[in-house]
C-alpha positions as CSV (number, residue, x, y, z in Angstrom):
1,M,-3.5,4.4,10.2
2,T,-1.0,2.8,8.3
3,I,2.4,4.6,7.8
4,T,4.9,3.5,5.3
5,I,7.9,4.4,3.4
6,L,8.7,4.4,-0.2
7,Q,12.2,5.4,-1.8
8,G,13.3,6.0,-5.5
9,D,11.3,5.0,-8.3
10,S,8.5,3.9,-6.5
11,V,8.0,7.5,-4.8
12,R,8.0,8.7,-8.5
13,A,5.4,5.8,-9.5
14,I,3.0,7.4,-7.3
15,G,3.6,11.3,-8.2
16,Q,-0.3,11.6,-9.4
17,E,-1.5,10.5,-5.8
18,L,0.5,12.7,-4.1
19,A,0.0,15.8,-6.4
20,K,-4.1,15.0,-6.1
21,L,-3.9,14.9,-2.0
22,C,-2.0,18.5,-2.7
23,A,-4.9,19.7,-4.4
24,E,-7.6,18.4,-2.0
25,S,-5.4,20.0,0.9
26,F,-3.9,23.2,-0.6
27,D,-5.4,26.4,-2.2
28,R,-4.4,26.9,-5.5
29,F,-2.1,23.8,-6.1
30,D,-0.6,23.0,-9.4
31,P,0.3,19.3,-9.8
32,A,2.8,19.7,-12.2
33,Y,4.7,21.4,-9.5
34,L,5.3,18.0,-7.6
35,T,5.1,16.0,-10.5
36,G,7.4,18.0,-12.7
37,R,10.2,18.4,-10.0
38,L,9.7,14.7,-8.9
39,A,11.3,13.5,-12.1
40,H,14.6,15.5,-11.1
41,I,15.0,14.9,-7.2
42,C,18.1,13.2,-6.2
43,D,16.9,9.8,-4.0
44,P,13.1,10.9,-3.2
45,C,12.0,9.3,0.0
46,A,8.2,9.4,1.0
47,V,6.7,8.7,4.0
48,L,2.9,7.7,3.9
49,A,-0.1,7.5,5.6
50,R,-3.0,5.5,4.6
51,D,-6.1,4.8,6.5
52,G,-7.5,1.4,7.0
53,G,-9.3,1.3,3.5
54,G,-5.9,2.0,1.8
55,A,-6.7,6.2,0.8
56,L,-3.4,8.2,1.1
57,T,-4.6,10.5,4.1
58,G,-0.8,12.5,4.5
59,F,2.6,12.3,3.7
60,K,6.0,13.7,3.8
61,L,8.3,13.6,1.0
62,G,11.8,14.7,0.8
63,Y,15.3,13.8,-1.1
64,R,19.2,14.3,-0.5
65,R,20.3,17.6,-0.8
66,G,24.6,16.7,-0.7
67,S,26.1,14.0,1.4
68,N,24.7,14.8,4.6
69,L,22.0,17.2,4.1
70,F,17.7,15.5,3.6
71,Y,15.8,18.1,2.6
72,S,12.1,17.9,3.7
73,W,10.4,19.2,0.6
74,L,6.7,18.9,1.0
75,G,4.0,17.4,2.6
76,A,0.4,17.1,3.1
77,V,-2.6,15.7,5.6
78,H,-5.8,15.8,4.3
79,P,-8.3,17.9,5.4
80,S,-10.5,15.5,7.2
81,A,-7.3,13.9,9.0
82,R,-6.4,17.1,10.4
83,R,-5.8,18.0,14.2
84,Q,-5.1,14.7,14.8
85,G,-1.1,14.3,15.4
86,L,-0.7,13.2,11.8
87,A,1.9,15.8,10.7
88,S,4.0,15.2,13.4
89,A,3.9,11.5,13.3
90,L,4.7,11.9,9.4
91,M,7.5,14.2,10.8
92,A,8.9,12.0,13.4
93,R,9.2,8.9,10.8
94,Q,10.9,11.2,8.5
95,H,13.3,12.1,10.5
96,E,14.1,8.7,12.1
97,W,14.5,7.0,8.7
98,A,16.7,9.7,7.5
99,S,19.1,9.9,10.7
100,T,19.0,5.8,10.2
101,A,20.3,6.4,6.4
102,G,23.0,8.5,7.7
103,Y,21.8,11.9,7.1
104,L,23.1,14.6,9.9
105,D,20.6,17.4,9.1
106,V,17.4,18.1,8.0
107,E,16.1,21.5,6.7
108,T,13.0,22.6,5.0
109,R,11.6,26.1,3.7
110,T,8.2,27.3,4.7
111,R,6.2,29.8,3.4
112,A,6.2,32.8,6.1
113,L,2.4,33.0,6.6
114,N,2.5,29.2,7.1
115,T,2.9,30.1,10.8
116,A,1.1,26.4,11.7
117,M,3.8,24.8,10.0
118,I,6.8,26.7,11.5
119,M,5.4,26.0,14.7
120,L,5.2,22.6,13.8
121,N,8.7,22.7,12.9
122,L,9.9,24.2,16.0
123,R,8.6,22.4,18.6
124,A,10.1,19.3,16.8
125,G,13.2,21.1,17.3
126,F,14.4,22.7,14.3
127,V,15.7,26.7,14.3
128,I,15.3,29.2,11.9
129,T,18.4,29.5,9.9
130,G,17.4,32.1,7.2
131,F,14.5,34.2,5.4
132,E,14.1,35.4,2.3
133,V,11.2,36.6,-0.5
134,D,11.2,34.6,-3.6
135,R,10.7,36.2,-7.2
136,N,7.2,35.8,-6.4
137,A,7.2,38.0,-3.4
138,I,6.3,35.9,-1.1
139,G,8.5,35.7,2.2
140,V,10.2,31.9,2.7
141,V,11.4,31.0,6.3
142,T,14.7,28.0,6.0
143,Q,14.6,25.9,9.1
144,R,17.4,23.4,10.0
145,K,17.2,20.8,12.6
146,R,20.7,18.5,13.8
147,L,19.5,14.5,13.5
148,P,20.5,11.9,16.4
149,S,23.3,9.9,15.5
150,S,21.9,6.8,14.8
């Protein structure tokens, strides 16, 4: 497994590939959600995992939200690559990059029913900072973590 980091327009250039992995990884994923929003986010950064053949097996995607806050927006691990620590490795690499880039905090929002992601975040040092019900009546948990100084 090879882990690499892309930024800016390089991330936008692989939007379709990211959307394809999301469609393979999640029930009822609309690729337009990713590709449409990706065009408008500020300073995107993607941490990518590829297998030996170059196939995308996982990613963590985020962007700048204010001068000191990195928002970890979306991530996916292909079902065939789950339960191997890949999500944790991608998250750790994303946080390492964000700290080096000068961010002080990382924040994420997760559907309340996604307990696996909430637990992964808690084990990684996040704390729950909010809860809301979105416009689709879905509970959403906000979590935040202070990044180590680099």
